[in-house]
N, C-alpha and C positions, 0 to 999 in steps of 0.2 A: 569597604570601610568596616572597621571592627565593630562588633555588636555593642560594645560599651559606649560607642558614640551616641547612641540613643538614650542612654541612661541619664535620668534627670535627678539632680541632687538639690536639696534645700539645705544651705549652710547657715546655721543660726549661732551667732556669737556677737557679743557687744563690743569686742575689741577689734577695731579696724586694722590694727597692726598685725594681727593674726589672720583675721577673716579675709582681707583683700588679697594678700599674697597666696594664701591657701586656695582661694577661689581661682586665682590665675593659674596655679600649678595644676589643679584638678581639671581645669579647662584644657590645658595642654595635654592632659592624659586622655582627652576625648569625652569627658563628661560635660553635660549641660548644667551649669551651676547657677542657681538663684540664691541671692544673699538676703539675710534678714539680721538686723541689729538688736532685735528684742523679740520676746515671745509674742507681743501684740502684732508686730510686723510679720512674724512668721505665720500667725493665724490668718492674716490678710493674704499672704502669699499662698497659703494652703487653699483658701477659697478661690483663688484665681486659677489654680491648676494643681493637679496631683503629682507630686514627685515620686520617683521610685524608691528613694531612701532619704532620711533626714539625718544630718550631722548636727548635733545639738550640744551646746555648751550648758553645763549645769548652773554655774554661778552667773546670773545676770540680774541687773536691777529690775524692779517690778516683779512680774511673774517669773519664777525661776524655771530652770530647765526640767526639773522633776515634774512639776505641775503640767508643763506642756507635753512632756513625754507621756504622762498618764492620758491626757486628752488624745494625743496622736494614736496611742495604742488602742484605746477603747472606742473612739469614734471613727478612726480612719484605717486602723489595722495596717499601718505602714511600718516598715523596719526602721529602727532608730539606732544610731551609734552615738554614744555619749562622748563628749570631749571634756575631760576632767583634769583637775589639778592633783598634784601628788598627795596632798593632805585630805582628799575627799573620799577616802576608802568607804566610809559609811554610806555616803551618797551614791557611790558606785553600786554597792550592794542593794540599796533601795531601788536604784534605777533598774537593775536587772530584775528585781522582784516585781516591779510594776509594768514591765514589758519591754525594756530596752533589749536590743539584740547583741550588743557588744559595747566596748568602750576602748578609748585610747587615752593615755595619760600625757598631759602637757609637761614639758615640750616633747614632741614626737617627731619621728622621721615621716615626712609626707609619703614616702614609698610604703612605709608600714600601714599608714591609713588607707592607701589605695588597695593594698592587699586585704585589709579588713573589709573594705567596702565590697570587693569582689567576692570574698568569702561569704559575707552575709547575704549578698544577692543570690549566690548559688544556693545557699541553704534555704532561703525563703522561697526560691523558685522550685526547690525540691519538694517532694511530697508523694513519692511513689509513682505508679503509672498515671499518666494523664487521664482525667475523668473523660468519659465519653459523653459529649454534648452536655446535657443537663442532668447527668447522673448525680444522685445524692447518696449520702450515707444515712441509713435509718437505724436507730437503736432506741428501744423502749419508748417509742412515740416521738423521739427527737429526730430532727433532720439537720444535717450539715451539708451545705452546698460548697464544695471545695473550690469551685471556679469563682464564685462570688464571695466566698468566705463569710457566708451567712449561716447563723445558727437559729433554728426555729424550734420553739418549745412545743410539747404535745398539744397545748391549747391554741397554737397558731401564732403566739406572740414571738416577735423577733427579739433575740437576746444578744446584746453587744458583747463581743469578745475581742481581746487584744490580739496582735499578730503572734505573740508568744503563746497565748492560750489557744489560738487556732492550731498552731503547729503541735502543741502538746496533745490536744484532743485528736488531731489527725493521726498522730503516732499511735494513740490507743485504738482508734477505729481501724487502722490498718493492721493491727496486731491484737485482735480481741482474744480475751481469755489466755493471754500470754503475759508472763511476768516480765516487766521492763525495769531493769535496775537503774539506779540514779546515773551511772556513767553513760548509759545509752541515751537516757532522756536528756542529759546535759548536752550530749553531742547533737541530738536532734533539735533541741529547743534553743540552746544558748550558744553553742559553739565551743571552740577549743579552749578558751580561757576560763570558762565558767566553773572548771573543776575546783577553783579556789573558793567557790561559794555554793557548797552543797545544799545549804538550806534554801537557796533560791528555787530549786526544784520543788521542795516540800511546800514552799509558800505559793508557787504557781499552781500546784495540785490543789491546795486549799482554796485558792481563788476560783479555780475551775469547778471544784465541788460545790461552792456556794451558788454557782449559776445553774448546775444541772441536777443536783441531788435534792430530793424532797427534804432531807434533813442532813445537812453537811456534817454534823457532829456524829452521825451514824450512817456513813455512806454505804450504799448498796451497789452503785455503778462502778465507781473507781475505788477499788479495795486496796488496802495496804497489805503487803505481803512482808511480814516481819523478817528482817535480814535479807530481803530480796529486792524489794522495790514496790511497784504498783502494778495493778492488773485491772483492765476493763472487764467486769463480770457481766457482760450483756451480749446478746446475739446481735450481730451487725449484718445488715443487708444493703446491697446496692440497688437503688430503685431509680426509675426515670423521674425527672423533675416534674413532668406533667401527669405522673401516674395518679 
C-alpha cells in the first residue's frame, strides 16, 4: 500500500458542495479525510486527533480561516494549505505570513491540490539528516528539539513556534554563520509559489526574532546581510537531550 494511505487530512470548508466531493476525491487518492464545516468544528476535530495536514478555507462564517490558521501554526505546528478565492490576494499574503505552508485558488483542479499536498508533506518532513534519538540543537542557551519541534529558552521556558517558524529556525541552525538569501529561505520555508511574496520571508524572520532575540529591533542572533539575506551569527552545537 502506498505510504500516502496513512496520511490524515483535515478538510475545513463551510461549503458542502465543494467540501464533500473534494473529500471523496481525496479519499480515492488514498488519504484519510476528516471534514469540518466551521472553525469551531475543526477545533473539535483537532482535539479528537492530530492530522498530518490541514486544508483550510479562508472565508467562513464565525471564526475565519486566518484566525484558525494562526492557532494551528502556533499551538500545533501542523502544515496548512489555504483554500482561497481569486479576490483574496491580501488574505493569501497574510496567511503565508502567519504560518500557512501553501495555498490554492478556487476553482482548482483536484490533481493540483494533491500535488501541493504531497509537496508540502515532503517539505515539512525534510530537515536535513534525521536527528539521532533525542539530539537537540543548542545555540546561545536556547535548545531546539527537531523531533518534537519544541523550542526552549535559556531560562527553561517553552516558546511556541509555528511550523513555518520551526523550519525557518531549523534552516538557520543547519547553516550557522552562512548567509541564506531570500530565494533559498523561500524554498525551504514556503515552497515553490512563495516567490510572489518576498516580504513573507522578512515578516517570518521578524516574528522569529521577536521570540529569540533579547531586543528584536537590534538583533544579534539572526543578522541581516544587506543585499544578501540573513545569517545566524551564533555557535550551534548538537547535544543529547538528556545531557
